[in-house]
C-alpha positions as CSV (number, residue, x, y, z in Angstrom):
1,M,0.0,0.0,0.0
2,A,1.2,3.5,-0.8
3,L,1.7,5.6,2.2
4,K,1.0,9.3,2.6
5,A,0.3,11.5,5.7
6,I,-1.3,14.9,6.3
7,I,-1.0,16.9,9.6
8,V,-3.4,19.8,10.0
9,M,-2.1,21.8,13.0
10,F,-4.1,24.7,14.4
11,D,-2.9,27.1,17.1
12,S,-4.9,27.8,20.3
13,L,-7.8,25.6,19.2
14,N,-10.1,25.0,22.2
15,R,-11.1,21.4,22.6
16,H,-14.2,22.1,24.8
17,M,-15.7,24.3,22.1
18,L,-15.7,21.6,19.4
19,P,-18.9,19.5,18.9
20,P,-17.1,16.1,19.2
21,Y,-15.9,17.2,22.7
22,G,-19.2,18.5,23.9
23,G,-19.2,22.0,22.4
24,D,-22.9,22.8,21.9
25,W,-23.0,26.4,20.6
26,T,-20.2,26.8,18.1
27,Q,-20.7,26.1,14.4
28,A,-18.1,23.5,13.5
29,P,-19.7,20.8,11.3
30,N,-16.5,19.6,9.7
31,F,-15.0,18.7,13.1
32,S,-18.1,16.5,13.6
33,R,-17.5,15.1,10.1
34,L,-13.9,14.5,11.0
35,A,-14.8,12.6,14.2
36,E,-17.1,10.3,12.2
37,R,-14.0,9.5,9.9
38,S,-11.4,9.1,12.6
39,V,-10.5,8.1,16.2
40,T,-11.1,10.9,18.6
41,Y,-8.6,11.0,21.5
42,D,-10.2,11.9,24.8
43,N,-7.1,12.1,27.0
44,H,-4.7,14.2,24.9
45,W,-2.6,16.7,26.8
46,V,-0.1,19.5,26.0
47,G,3.5,18.8,26.8
48,S,5.7,21.9,26.5
49,M,4.2,25.3,26.3
50,P,3.6,27.5,24.3
51,C,4.1,27.6,20.5
52,M,7.6,26.7,19.5
53,P,8.3,24.5,22.6
54,A,5.2,22.5,21.5
55,R,6.6,22.2,18.0
56,R,9.9,20.9,19.4
57,D,7.9,18.3,21.3
58,L,6.1,17.5,18.0
59,L,9.3,17.0,15.9
60,T,11.6,15.4,18.5
61,G,9.3,13.2,20.5
62,R,10.4,14.5,23.9
63,Y,9.7,17.4,26.2
64,N,11.4,20.8,25.7
65,F,10.2,22.6,28.8
66,L,12.4,20.9,31.4
67,H,15.6,22.0,29.8
68,R,15.0,25.3,28.0
69,S,12.5,28.0,27.2
70,W,11.3,29.0,23.7
71,G,14.0,28.3,21.2
72,P,15.1,26.5,18.0
73,L,15.7,22.9,17.3
74,E,19.1,21.9,18.6
75,P,22.0,20.3,16.6
76,F,21.6,17.1,18.6
77,D,17.9,16.8,18.2
78,D,16.3,13.9,16.2
79,S,13.9,15.7,14.0
80,L,10.9,14.0,12.4
81,P,11.2,15.6,8.9
82,A,15.0,15.1,8.8
83,L,14.6,11.4,9.6
84,L,11.9,11.1,7.0
85,R,14.1,12.7,4.4
86,A,17.0,10.4,5.2
87,N,14.6,7.5,4.5
88,K,13.3,8.9,1.2
89,V,10.0,10.3,2.6
90,Y,9.3,13.8,1.2
91,S,8.0,16.3,3.6
92,H,6.4,19.7,2.9
93,L,5.4,22.4,5.4
94,V,3.0,25.2,4.5
95,S,2.3,27.6,7.3
96,D,1.3,31.2,8.3
97,H,2.8,30.6,11.7
98,Y,5.3,33.5,11.6
99,H,7.2,32.3,14.7
100,Y,9.0,29.8,12.4
101,W,10.8,32.7,10.8
102,E,11.9,34.5,14.0
103,P,15.2,33.7,15.8
104,G,13.5,31.4,18.2
105,G,12.1,29.2,15.5
106,A,14.5,29.5,12.7
107,T,15.8,25.9,12.6
108,Y,12.4,24.2,12.2
109,H,11.2,24.9,8.7
110,S,14.5,24.0,7.1
111,Q,14.1,20.4,8.3
112,Y,11.4,19.8,5.7
113,T,12.2,18.9,2.1
114,T,10.3,22.0,1.0
115,W,8.4,24.7,2.8
116,D,6.0,27.5,2.0
117,F,5.3,30.6,4.1
118,V,2.2,32.8,4.1
119,R,2.6,36.3,5.6
120,G,0.5,38.6,7.7
121,Q,-0.6,37.0,11.0
122,E,-0.6,38.9,14.2
123,G,2.4,41.2,14.4
124,D,4.3,39.5,11.5
125,P,6.6,42.3,10.3
126,W,5.2,42.1,6.8
127,K,3.9,45.4,5.2
128,G,6.1,48.4,5.8
129,E,4.4,51.6,6.7
130,V,6.4,54.3,8.5
131,A,3.3,56.4,9.4
132,D,1.3,55.1,12.3
133,P,-2.0,53.5,11.2
134,E,-5.4,54.9,12.0
135,I,-6.9,52.7,14.6
136,P,-10.0,52.6,16.7
137,E,-9.7,53.8,20.3
138,H,-8.7,51.2,23.0
139,V,-7.2,48.6,20.6
140,G,-4.6,46.8,22.5
141,D,-1.9,48.2,24.8
142,F,0.0,50.6,22.6
143,N,2.2,51.7,25.5
144,G,3.0,48.1,26.6
145,Y,5.7,45.6,25.7
146,R,3.6,44.3,22.8
147,S,2.8,47.7,21.3
148,H,4.8,46.9,18.1
149,L,2.6,43.8,17.6
150,F,-0.7,45.8,17.9
151,R,0.7,48.4,15.5
152,Q,1.9,46.0,12.9
153,D,-1.3,43.9,13.1
154,W,-3.4,46.9,12.3
155,I,-1.3,47.6,9.3
156,N,-1.4,44.0,8.1
157,R,-5.2,43.9,8.3
158,K,-5.5,46.6,5.7
159,Y,-4.2,44.1,3.1
160,M,-6.8,41.4,4.0
161,T,-10.1,42.9,2.9
162,E,-11.2,39.8,1.1
163,E,-11.4,36.3,2.5
164,Q,-8.9,34.9,0.0
165,Q,-6.4,37.4,1.2
166,H,-6.6,36.1,4.8
167,P,-3.4,34.1,5.7
168,M,-5.4,31.0,6.7
169,S,-7.2,30.9,3.4
170,E,-3.9,31.2,1.5
171,T,-2.3,28.6,3.7
172,F,-4.9,26.0,3.1
173,S,-5.1,26.8,-0.6
174,R,-1.4,26.1,-1.0
175,G,-1.7,22.9,1.1
176,I,-4.5,21.6,-1.1
177,E,-2.4,22.5,-4.1
178,F,0.3,20.2,-2.8
179,I,-2.3,17.5,-2.3
180,R,-3.6,17.8,-5.9
181,T,-0.1,18.0,-7.4
182,N,1.2,14.9,-5.5
183,R,-1.9,12.8,-5.1
184,K,-0.5,10.0,-7.2
185,E,2.9,10.0,-5.6
186,D,4.0,7.8,-2.7
187,R,5.8,8.4,0.6
188,W,5.1,12.0,1.5
189,L,4.1,14.0,4.6
190,L,2.3,17.3,4.3
191,Q,2.0,19.6,7.3
192,I,-0.6,22.3,6.9
193,E,-0.2,24.6,9.9
194,A,-2.5,27.5,10.6
195,F,-1.7,30.2,13.1
196,D,-5.5,30.5,13.8
197,P,-7.6,30.6,15.9
198,H,-4.7,32.3,17.8
199,E,-5.4,35.9,18.8
200,P,-6.1,38.4,17.4
201,F,-9.5,36.9,16.5
202,F,-9.6,38.5,13.1
203,A,-12.1,36.7,10.7
204,P,-14.1,37.7,7.6
205,Q,-17.5,39.1,8.3
206,K,-19.4,36.1,7.1
207,Y,-18.0,34.0,10.0
208,K,-18.9,36.8,12.5
209,D,-22.4,36.7,11.2
210,M,-22.7,33.2,12.4
211,Y,-22.8,34.6,16.0
212,P,-25.2,37.5,16.0
213,H,-25.3,39.5,19.3
214,D,-25.9,43.0,20.4
215,Y,-22.7,44.8,21.2
216,T,-22.0,48.5,21.4
217,G,-18.6,48.5,23.2
218,R,-15.1,49.1,22.0
219,H,-13.3,47.1,19.3
220,F,-12.1,44.0,21.2
221,D,-10.7,40.9,19.5
222,W,-7.3,40.7,21.2
223,P,-7.3,40.1,25.0
224,G,-4.1,40.4,27.0
225,Y,-2.4,37.7,29.0
226,L,-4.0,39.1,32.1
227,P,-6.7,38.6,34.6
228,V,-10.2,39.5,33.3
229,Q,-10.9,43.2,33.9
230,E,-13.4,43.7,31.1
231,T,-17.2,43.9,31.4
232,R,-19.3,40.8,30.9
233,E,-20.5,42.3,27.6
234,E,-16.9,42.6,26.4
235,V,-16.0,39.1,27.5
236,E,-19.0,37.6,25.7
237,H,-18.2,39.6,22.6
238,C,-14.6,38.4,22.6
239,K,-15.8,34.8,22.9
240,F,-18.0,35.3,19.8
241,E,-15.0,36.8,17.9
242,Y,-13.0,33.7,18.8
243,A,-15.9,31.5,17.8
244,A,-16.0,33.2,14.4
245,L,-12.4,32.4,13.8
246,L,-12.9,28.8,15.0
247,S,-15.7,28.4,12.4
248,M,-13.4,29.7,9.7
249,C,-10.9,27.0,10.8
250,D,-13.7,24.4,10.6
251,A,-14.5,25.6,7.0
252,Y,-10.9,25.2,5.8
253,L,-10.6,21.8,7.6
254,G,-13.6,20.8,5.5
255,K,-11.7,21.8,2.3
256,V,-8.9,19.4,3.2
257,M,-11.4,16.6,3.8
258,D,-13.0,17.5,0.5
259,A,-9.7,17.1,-1.3
260,M,-9.2,13.7,0.3
261,D,-12.6,12.7,-0.9
262,E,-12.0,14.0,-4.4
263,N,-8.6,12.3,-4.8
264,D,-9.5,9.0,-3.0
265,L,-6.8,9.6,-0.4
266,W,-8.6,7.9,2.6
267,Q,-7.3,4.6,1.3
268,D,-3.6,5.4,1.7
269,T,-3.3,8.7,3.6
270,M,-3.0,9.1,7.4
271,L,-4.8,12.3,8.6
272,I,-3.8,13.9,12.0
273,V,-5.7,17.0,13.2
274,T,-4.6,18.7,16.4
275,T,-3.3,21.9,18.1
276,D,-0.5,23.0,20.4
277,H,-2.7,24.3,23.3
278,G,-5.9,25.9,24.2
279,F,-6.8,29.5,25.3
280,L,-8.7,30.9,28.2
281,L,-11.6,33.1,27.3
282,G,-12.5,34.3,30.7
283,E,-12.6,30.9,32.4
284,H,-11.0,31.0,35.9
285,D,-11.1,34.8,35.5
286,W,-8.2,34.8,33.1
287,W,-7.4,35.5,29.5
288,A,-5.0,33.5,27.3
289,K,-2.2,31.2,28.5
290,N,1.3,31.0,30.0
291,I,0.9,33.1,33.1
292,M,-1.7,31.3,35.1
293,P,-1.9,27.6,36.1
294,F,-2.5,25.5,33.1
295,Y,-6.2,24.6,33.6
296,N,-7.8,22.0,31.3
297,E,-9.0,24.7,28.9
298,I,-5.4,25.2,28.1
299,S,-3.8,21.8,28.7
300,K,-6.3,19.3,27.4
301,T,-6.4,19.5,23.7
302,P,-8.1,17.9,20.7
303,L,-6.6,15.1,18.6
304,F,-8.2,13.2,15.7
305,V,-6.4,10.5,13.8
306,W,-7.4,8.5,10.7
307,D,-5.0,5.6,10.0
308,P,-5.6,3.9,6.6
309,R,-4.0,0.7,7.9
310,D,-6.7,-0.2,10.5
311,K,-9.4,2.1,9.2
312,R,-10.8,2.8,12.6
313,K,-13.4,5.5,12.5
314,N,-16.1,7.0,14.7
315,E,-14.3,5.6,17.8
316,R,-12.9,7.1,21.0
317,C,-9.6,6.4,22.6
318,G,-9.1,7.1,26.3
319,G,-5.3,6.5,26.6
320,L,-3.1,9.3,27.7
321,T,-1.4,10.9,24.6
322,Q,0.7,14.0,23.8
323,L,2.4,15.8,20.9
324,I,5.5,13.8,21.7
325,D,3.7,10.7,20.4
326,L,3.2,12.0,16.9
327,A,6.8,11.8,15.7
328,P,7.2,8.1,16.6
329,T,3.7,7.5,15.2
330,L,4.7,8.9,11.8
331,L,8.1,7.2,11.8
332,E,6.5,3.8,12.5
333,Y,3.9,4.5,9.8
334,F,6.6,5.1,7.2
335,G,8.7,2.2,8.4
336,V,11.5,4.3,9.8
337,E,13.2,3.3,13.0
338,V,12.3,5.4,16.0
339,P,15.5,6.8,17.7
340,K,16.1,5.8,21.3
341,D,16.0,9.5,22.4
342,M,12.3,9.8,21.4
343,I,10.3,9.2,24.5
344,G,6.9,9.4,22.8
345,V,5.0,6.2,21.9
346,P,3.3,5.4,18.5
347,L,-0.4,6.1,18.9
348,P,-1.7,2.7,17.6
349,S,-0.3,1.0,20.8
350,F,-2.8,3.0,22.9
351,N,-6.1,1.5,24.0
352,E,-8.0,1.2,27.2
353,K,-5.9,-1.7,28.5
354,E,-2.5,-0.5,27.4
355,Q,-1.6,3.0,28.3
356,R,1.0,5.1,30.1
357,E,0.3,5.8,33.8
358,A,0.8,9.6,33.7
359,V,2.2,12.5,31.6
360,L,3.9,15.8,32.4
361,F,3.3,19.2,30.9
362,G,4.4,22.8,31.6
363,I,6.3,25.8,30.6
364,H,10.0,26.5,31.4
365,G,10.1,28.1,34.8
366,G,6.5,27.5,35.6
367,H,4.6,24.7,37.4
368,V,5.7,21.2,36.5
369,N,2.3,19.5,36.0
370,C,1.4,15.9,36.1
371,T,-1.8,14.1,35.3
372,D,-2.9,10.4,35.3
373,G,-6.1,11.3,33.6
374,R,-8.1,11.7,36.8
375,Y,-6.0,13.9,38.9
376,V,-4.0,17.0,37.8
377,Y,-1.1,17.9,40.1
378,M,0.5,21.3,39.6
379,R,3.8,21.5,41.5
380,A,5.0,25.0,42.1
381,P,8.5,26.3,42.8
382,V,9.3,26.6,46.4
383,R,11.2,30.0,46.2
384,P,9.6,33.3,45.2
385,D,12.5,34.0,42.8
386,N,11.9,30.6,41.1
387,S,15.6,29.6,41.5
388,P,17.6,27.8,40.5
389,L,16.7,27.8,36.8
390,F,18.9,27.5,33.7
391,N,18.6,27.3,29.9
392,Y,20.5,24.4,28.4
393,T,21.1,25.1,24.7
394,L,23.6,25.4,21.8
395,M,21.2,27.8,20.1
396,P,21.0,30.8,22.5
397,T,17.9,32.6,21.1
398,H,14.7,33.8,22.7
399,M,11.4,34.1,20.8
400,A,12.4,37.1,18.7
401,S,15.9,37.9,19.7
402,L,19.3,36.5,20.4
403,F,20.4,36.0,24.0
404,S,21.9,39.3,25.3
405,V,25.6,39.7,25.9
406,E,24.8,40.1,29.6
407,E,23.1,36.7,29.7
408,L,25.9,35.0,27.8
409,R,28.6,36.4,30.1
410,E,27.2,34.1,32.8
411,F,27.2,30.8,30.9
412,E,29.0,27.6,31.9
413,L,29.4,24.3,30.0
414,A,27.1,21.6,31.3
415,D,27.8,17.9,31.2
416,P,26.0,16.1,28.4
417,F,22.5,15.0,28.9
418,S,21.4,11.5,27.8
419,F,19.9,12.9,24.6
420,T,22.6,15.3,23.5
421,K,24.7,12.5,22.0
422,G,27.8,13.3,24.1
423,V,27.7,17.0,23.4
424,R,28.0,19.5,26.2
425,T,25.6,22.4,26.1
426,L,25.7,26.0,27.4
427,K,24.2,26.4,30.8
428,I,22.8,29.9,31.0
429,P,21.0,31.4,34.1
430,A,17.4,32.0,33.3
431,V,14.8,34.4,34.7
432,S,11.2,33.3,34.4
433,Y,8.3,35.7,34.0
434,I,5.9,33.0,35.3
435,P,4.6,33.8,38.8
436,A,4.1,30.1,39.6
437,H,5.2,30.4,43.2
438,R,2.4,32.9,43.8
439,F,-0.3,30.4,42.8
440,G,1.2,27.6,44.9
441,T,1.0,23.9,44.4
442,L,-2.5,22.7,43.4
443,L,-4.2,19.3,43.1
444,Y,-7.5,18.7,41.3
445,D,-9.8,15.7,41.0
446,L,-11.2,15.9,37.5
447,E,-13.8,13.2,38.2
448,K,-15.5,15.2,41.0
449,D,-14.5,18.6,39.8
450,P,-14.1,18.7,36.0
451,G,-14.2,22.5,36.0
452,Q,-11.2,22.7,38.4
453,K,-13.0,25.1,40.8
454,H,-12.0,23.5,44.1
455,P,-8.4,22.3,44.7
456,I,-8.1,19.4,47.1
457,E,-5.7,18.3,49.8
458,D,-5.0,14.6,49.9
459,S,-1.5,13.5,51.1
460,D,-1.8,10.0,49.7
461,I,-2.8,11.2,46.2
462,E,-0.2,13.9,46.3
463,K,2.5,11.3,47.2
464,Q,1.4,9.2,44.2
465,M,1.5,12.1,41.8
466,I,4.9,13.1,43.1
467,Q,6.2,9.6,42.3
468,H,4.9,9.9,38.8
469,L,6.5,13.4,38.5
470,I,9.9,12.2,39.6
471,R,9.8,9.1,37.5
472,I,8.9,10.9,34.3
473,M,11.4,13.8,34.9
474,A,14.1,11.2,35.3
475,R,13.0,9.5,32.1
476,H,13.6,12.8,30.3
477,D,16.9,13.4,32.2
478,A,15.7,16.6,33.8
479,P,18.4,18.9,35.1
480,P,19.2,18.3,38.9
481,E,18.1,21.9,39.8
482,Q,14.6,21.3,38.5
483,Y,14.1,18.9,41.5
484,E,15.5,21.5,43.8
485,R,13.4,24.3,42.3
486,L,10.3,22.3,43.0
487,G,11.4,21.1,46.4
488,L,11.4,17.4,45.4
489,K,13.6,15.0,47.4
490,V,15.1,12.4,45.1
491,S,16.9,9.4,46.6
492,N,20.3,8.5,45.0
């Protein structure tokens, strides 16, 4: 049988708002159609947060967040597209996710055989206008640290007056062009990656019209990473703006499925649809992600998989899964040996009787979180300054900049980790902006409290979750100071 694969990757796609996961007010019929054609995974969790750390998880099959913050692939990483290329599997990336082309993501796209980039999302430095744009009052924080993003976004939007000019529309159009061009070829992977429904929630009017509501307030489709301070009317309006963009994502997912129908690709093409993380829209009195504890709206994410080998469809899977499982899944699918440094597990091995006991998730310098599917344990740092904390890297870049000279003056050489192939890395002191110590350690029982409204205290359960935490951290060869930072005692 010929073998092809398609990954459709969204950004900030909220699982709980999708009909297959119980969402009952959004219009997303193609996600329902997808669930009827695939296996829906009910216990899928984030690993490393946010965008590029999640993509390092995706490509390398192991967690990023225990060793470093946002940054590129490392020279010692085993990368899915590079391994596929070495085994004569063609890979193509088409994306409007502009973080791939910043310093902190610059080594990802070049792993693919070919790649295609669509401009204009969020603050992508795309259209050059020296004069400040005319903008409505109260749009974003134009005096804050993200002021350049708000300014550039308002310029970019001027060049997207028609739906076909929207970056998502162009991204999917180019992805479908690849499908039609290569439908008769064998051994290829296509990754269609949309920045949406990431903020700002900018969608064509026809999708906004799906959610009619009375609103007379300020322009508001881009919340900050802050506690909710807006009025109830503003919060509800922003949810509808997000929903409009989600419905647009649904429409373009449908176009991919239509292309698979038209070209009879269900017989020999794996389809994986997922996201990197969710996004709070006022739940827990917070907006967005990163700063607050990673409640389920952020950390429990959608995953749909169609595998032409077993042709399972309209089924649910309850095993614990993460993005780190996708690289080994695709390597196994194409008959490529899975490297020993990939900790993820091929998805077909998961069923109700055979599953891992627990998984970790988090952001560098934040809580280290652990779940067994029922309980979620959020272990906070014990010191207010979140020390000790280091970045381990050979690629010293942040999201959009190089490490500063001041940061680099303090580096040491670390001993090799188990996955660095004998290579020593830079060990650079890190300062985290995550106030995890302030929130403290939290434990939730999802069976009794699915909304995570009431943290519990149970020493026996906490002890069990700590054992999972330490075991999985050791499996990923976490730096010794991570245990110290979290106040975990590890026996030698």
